[in-house]
C-alpha positions in Angstrom: -1.1 31.0 12.8 -1.5 34.3 10.8 -2.6 33.8 7.2 0.4 35.6 5.8 2.7 33.1 7.5 0.9 30.1 6.0 0.9 31.7 2.6 4.7 32.3 2.9 5.2 28.7 3.8 3.2 27.5 0.9 5.1 29.7 -1.5 8.4 28.4 -0.1 7.2 24.8 -0.7 6.6 25.5 -4.4 9.4 27.9 -5.2 12.3 26.5 -3.2 12.3 23.0 -4.8 12.0 24.5 -8.3 15.0 26.8 -7.6 17.1 23.9 -6.3 16.2 21.8 -9.3 17.4 24.5 -11.7 20.6 25.0 -9.8 21.5 21.3 -9.3 24.0 20.0 -11.9 22.9 17.0 -14.1 25.1 14.0 -13.0 26.5 11.5 -15.4 25.3 7.9 -15.2 28.4 6.8 -13.3 27.6 9.2 -10.5 24.2 7.6 -10.1 25.5 4.1 -9.4 28.7 5.0 -7.7 27.3 7.3 -5.0 24.1 8.4 -3.3 24.6 12.0 -4.5 21.4 12.3 -6.5 19.3 10.5 -3.9 20.7 12.6 -1.1 20.1 15.9 -2.9 16.5 14.7 -3.7 15.9 13.7 -0.1 17.1 17.1 1.2 14.6 18.9 -1.1 11.8 16.6 0.1 12.7 17.1 3.7 12.2 20.9 3.4 8.5 20.0 3.5 9.1 17.8 6.5 10.4 20.5 8.8 8.4 21.0 12.0 7.7 24.6 11.0 6.2 23.7 7.7 4.2 20.7 9.0 3.0 22.7 12.0 1.2 25.1 9.8 -1.1 22.3 8.9 -1.9 21.1 12.4 -5.4 22.5 12.4 -6.1 21.0 9.0 -5.7 17.4 10.3 -6.9 18.0 13.9 -10.3 16.3 13.5 -9.3 13.5 11.2 -6.3 12.4 13.3 -8.8 11.3 16.0 -10.1 8.7 13.6 -6.7 7.8 12.2 -5.0 4.5 13.2 -1.5 3.0 13.0 -1.5 -0.8 12.5 1.6 -2.5 13.9 3.3 -5.9 14.2 5.9 -6.3 16.9 5.8 -2.6 17.6 6.7 -1.7 14.0 4.2 0.1 11.8 3.0 -1.9 8.8 0.1 0.4 7.6 -2.1 3.4 8.4 -5.9 3.2 8.5 -9.1 5.2 9.3 -12.0 4.2 11.6 -15.2 3.9 9.6 -17.5 2.3 12.2 -17.7 3.4 15.8 -17.8 -0.2 17.0 -14.3 -0.8 15.6 -14.0 -1.3 11.9 -10.9 0.2 10.2 -10.3 0.6 6.5 -6.7 0.2 5.4 -4.4 -1.1 2.6 -5.2 -4.8 2.2 -1.9 -6.1 0.9 -0.1 -4.6 3.9 -2.2 -6.4 6.6 -3.6 -9.4 4.9 -0.5 -11.5 4.9 0.7 -14.9 6.1 2.9 -13.3 8.8 1.2 -14.9 11.7 4.2 -14.8 14.1 3.1 -11.4 15.5 -0.4 -10.1 16.1 -1.7 -7.0 14.3 -2.3 -4.2 16.8 -4.2 -1.0 16.1 -3.0 2.2 17.9 -5.2 5.4 18.1 -4.2 9.0 18.4 -5.1 9.0 22.1 -2.6 6.2 22.8 -5.2 3.4 23.1 -4.1 0.1 21.6 -6.4 -2.8 20.4 -5.6 -6.3 19.3 -7.3 -6.9 15.9 -9.6 -9.9 15.8 -10.0 -10.4 12.0 -9.8 -9.1 8.5 -13.5 -8.7 8.1 -13.8 -7.9 4.4 -11.6 -7.1 1.4 -12.0 -5.1 -1.8 -9.3 -6.7 -3.9 -9.6 -4.3 -6.8 -8.9 -1.3 -4.7 -6.5 -3.1 -2.3 -8.7 -2.2 0.6 -9.5 -4.1 3.7 -11.7 -3.8 6.8 -9.9 -4.8 10.0 -12.0 -5.4 13.1 -11.2 -4.3 16.7 -13.3 -4.6 19.8 -14.2 -1.0 20.4 -17.2 1.2 21.1 -18.0 4.9 20.6 -14.9 5.4 18.5 -14.4 8.6 16.4 -15.3 7.9 12.8 -13.5 9.3 9.7 -15.8 11.6 7.8 -15.3 11.4 4.0 -16.2 14.3 1.7 -19.1 13.5 -0.6 -17.6 15.3 -3.6 -14.1 15.7 -5.0 -13.7 19.5 -5.6 -9.9 19.4 -5.8 -8.1 21.3 -8.5 -4.6 20.8 -9.8 -2.1 22.5 -7.4 -4.3 22.1 -4.3 -2.4 21.4 -1.1 -3.2 18.2 0.8 -2.1 16.8 4.2 -1.9 13.2 5.3 -3.1 12.7 8.9 -1.2 10.6 11.4 -1.4 10.1 15.2 0.6 13.2 16.1 -0.6 16.8 16.0 1.5 17.4 12.9 0.5 15.7 9.6 2.6 12.8 8.4 3.3 14.7 5.2 2.0 17.4 2.9 1.9 17.5 -0.9 0.3 18.9 -4.0 -2.6 17.4 -6.0 -1.1 16.7 -9.3 -3.3 14.4 -11.4 -7.0 13.8 -11.6 -8.6 10.4 -10.9 -7.6 7.8 -13.5 -7.3 4.1 -13.9 -3.9 2.3 -13.3 -3.5 -1.0 -15.1 -2.4 -4.0 -13.2 1.1 -5.2 -13.8 2.3 -8.8 -13.7 3.5 -10.3 -10.4 7.1 -11.2 -9.9 8.6 -13.8 -7.6 12.2 -12.9 -8.4 14.0 -16.2 -9.2 15.7 -17.5 -12.4 15.2 -21.2 -12.7 17.5 -24.0 -13.9 16.9 -25.0 -17.5 17.2 -28.6 -16.7 13.9 -30.6 -17.0 12.3 -31.6 -13.8 11.6 -29.8 -10.5 11.6 -26.0 -10.1 15.3 -25.5 -9.1 16.3 -21.9 -8.3 19.4 -20.9 -10.2 19.6 -17.2 -9.4 17.7 -15.0 -6.9 17.0 -11.5 -8.1 18.3 -8.8 -5.7 15.7 -7.0 -3.6 12.9 -9.2 -5.0 10.2 -10.9 -3.1 12.2 -14.2 -3.2 15.3 -12.4 -1.8 13.4 -10.7 1.0 11.8 -14.0 2.0 15.2 -15.8 2.1 15.0 -18.1 -0.9 18.5 -19.2 -2.0 20.1 -20.6 -5.2 19.7 -24.4 -5.5 16.5 -24.4 -3.4 13.8 -26.5 -5.0 10.3 -24.9 -4.8 7.7 -27.7 -4.2 4.5 -25.7 -3.5 2.8 -22.3 -3.4 -0.1 -21.9 -1.1 -0.3 -25.7 -0.7 -0.5 -26.1 -4.5 2.1 -28.7 -5.6 4.7 -27.4 -8.1 6.1 -30.1 -10.3 8.3 -28.2 -12.7 9.8 -24.8 -13.5 7.1 -24.2 -16.2 4.4 -25.0 -13.7 5.9 -22.5 -11.2 6.0 -19.7 -13.8 2.3 -20.4 -14.7 1.3 -20.5 -11.1 3.0 -17.2 -10.2 1.3 -15.6 -13.2 -2.1 -16.4 -11.7 -1.4 -14.1 -8.8 -1.1 -10.3 -8.6 1.4 -7.9 -7.0 0.7 -7.7 -3.3 -0.6 -11.2 -3.0 0.7 -13.1 0.1 2.0 -16.6 -0.5 3.2 -19.6 1.5 6.2 -21.2 -0.1 7.4 -24.7 0.6 10.9 -25.7 -0.6 13.6 -28.3 -0.2 17.0 -27.0 0.8 19.4 -30.0 0.5 17.5 -32.6 2.5 15.6 -30.1 4.7 12.0 -28.9 4.1 11.7 -25.1 4.6 8.5 -23.0 4.7 8.6 -19.3 4.0 6.0 -16.5 3.5 6.4 -13.6 1.0 4.5 -10.9 -0.8 4.8 -10.8 -4.5 6.2 -7.7 -6.2 5.7 -6.2 -9.6 7.4 -7.5 -12.7 10.6 -5.8 -13.9 12.3 -6.9 -17.1 15.1 -5.6 -19.3 17.8 -2.9 -18.7 15.6 0.0 -19.6 12.9 -1.1 -17.2 15.5 -1.7 -14.5 16.9 1.8 -15.0 13.4 3.2 -14.7 12.8 1.3 -11.4 16.1 2.6 -10.1 15.1 6.2 -10.8 11.7 5.6 -9.2 13.4 4.3 -6.0 15.7 7.3 -5.6 13.0 8.9 -3.4 12.7 5.8 -1.2 11.0 2.4 -1.2 7.9 2.0 -3.3 4.7 0.0 -2.4 4.7 -3.6 -3.4 1.1 -3.2 -4.8 1.1 0.0 -6.7 -0.9 -0.8 -9.8 -4.3 -2.3 -10.8 -6.5 0.5 -9.3 -9.9 1.4 -10.9 -9.5 5.0 -9.9 -6.8 7.0 -8.1 -5.6 10.6 -8.0 -2.0 11.4 -7.7 -0.1 13.8 -5.4 3.5 14.3 -4.5 3.5 13.8 -0.7 6.6 11.9 0.4 5.3 8.8 2.2 6.9 5.5 3.1 5.0 2.4 1.9 3.9 1.6 5.4 2.4 5.1 5.8 -0.2 4.2 3.1 -3.7 3.1 4.1 -4.7 6.3 5.9 -6.7 9.4 5.2 -5.6 12.5 3.2 -7.4 15.8 3.7 -7.7 19.2 1.9 -7.1 22.6 3.5 -10.6 22.6 4.9 -9.8 19.4 6.8 -12.1 17.2 4.7 -11.1 13.7 4.0 -10.8 13.6 0.2 -9.2 10.2 -0.2 -7.1 7.4 1.2 -3.5 6.9 0.4 -3.2 3.6 -1.3 0.4 3.4 -2.8 3.7 5.0 -2.9 4.0 4.7 -6.7 7.1 6.6 -7.8 9.9 9.1 -6.9 7.4 12.0 -6.7 4.1 10.1 -7.0 1.7 8.8 -4.4 -1.7 7.4 -5.3 -4.9 7.9 -3.3 -8.4 6.5 -3.8 -10.8 9.4 -4.2 -13.4 10.0 -1.5 -16.5 9.0 -3.6 -15.0 5.7 -4.7 -13.7 5.1 -1.1 -17.2 5.7 0.3 -18.7 3.2 -2.1 -16.1 0.6 -1.3 -16.5 1.0 2.4 -20.3 0.7 2.2 -20.0 -2.6 0.3 -17.4 -4.0 2.7 -19.4 -3.0 5.7 -22.4 -4.7 4.2 -20.4 -7.8 3.4 -18.8 -8.0 6.8 -22.2 -7.7 8.5 -23.9 -10.2 6.3 -21.0 -12.7 6.8 -21.2 -12.3 10.5 -24.9 -12.9 10.5 -24.5 -16.0 8.4 -22.0 -17.4 11.0 -19.2 -17.9 8.5 -15.9 -18.4 10.4 -13.5 -15.6 9.9 -9.7 -16.0 9.9 -6.8 -14.4 8.2 -6.6 -15.4 4.5 -9.5 -17.7 4.6 -13.3 -17.4 4.1 -13.3 -13.6 3.9 -15.8 -11.6 1.9 -13.9 -10.4 -1.1 -15.1 -8.0 -3.9 -14.2 -9.4 -7.3 -15.5 -9.8 -10.8 -17.1 -13.2 -11.2 -16.9 -14.3 -14.8 -19.0 -17.5 -14.0 -22.2 -15.6 -13.3 -24.2 -13.1 -15.3 -23.5 -9.6 -14.0 -24.7 -6.3 -15.3 -22.0 -4.0 -16.8 -19.9 -2.7 -14.0 -21.6 -4.8 -11.3 -19.5 -6.6 -8.7 -20.4 -9.4 -6.4 -19.2 -10.0 -2.9 -18.3 -13.7 -2.2 -16.5 -15.5 0.6 -13.3 -17.0 -0.9 -9.5 -17.2 -0.5 -8.1 -13.8 -1.0 -4.8 -15.0 -2.5 -6.7 -17.2 -5.1 
């Protein structure tokens, strides 16, 4: 494609949304809740970037990386993206999207050439960065090459690789690497004030509990096989987990025992916070785990939560990070290349050491997990890899 055409497209991406934003009238609060007007106008601006003509200008940028890019699916539906980091079949991806108790359907990895592999295990997890290594039985697979330095400047264009020739999305680098504090986890139930068992009084709309199918009057009796004897005990137990953690829930519904699985969301409290969350969701659904990262940079590519976990490249085609969370209306987080390389190296080492030691691998049990261990003497900033239950 001629350089003048690419430059014109890039100018359009910057100028057009700004012009539309200046021309768009400011709606009153009633319009926000009574119609989808704002959301629709926002989506239309975003989709200008998603046109085939615009995305096609970046085909050469993602050409090499897409060969090492993976879609992870359950039942034919994409649950995450990933990147191959070992030619024998180890894939890095977003841990909270694949490390769940959803055992009804196997996790399948699909490559850009159409090959599909059944994953055999989650080989290692870096919980702090929400990263996981997933293993497939492959050989001589293309490997994602990660840039050794982050030479991005504010306003740089980025492209997210997928399985197709066109990138999944393009965006602009907007905020240098920074820490994002972890928020509290939220189950999404209001409990009866009566003393005794944890009886659900109200289920919060669109919460983890609502998505899992928990109903009012259900009695929650255990989380991850830990017996719950009261509402206070349930609250304390939920607080011991983090957003993105996968839980098994056992409850009594009338005289019937029901078992469900869910992924905890982030805590939302108060009308102002609820309003903030509503505004954040205008651009689409957000990632369940979108906080608690040691270092991420921010860009404004429009991604669905299940499109996280895969590589993002600069205009030279270098992998400069891995998309880790859809965090807001115009904010997506990515782990910088340097931190990503360090995490992958540790996970590869842990996965290999665990295999050599003959530790049995299975989803959500006895996996090597990176975590701070307060019980042992560690040097400042040092982390230790230990086999333990991921969901605490």
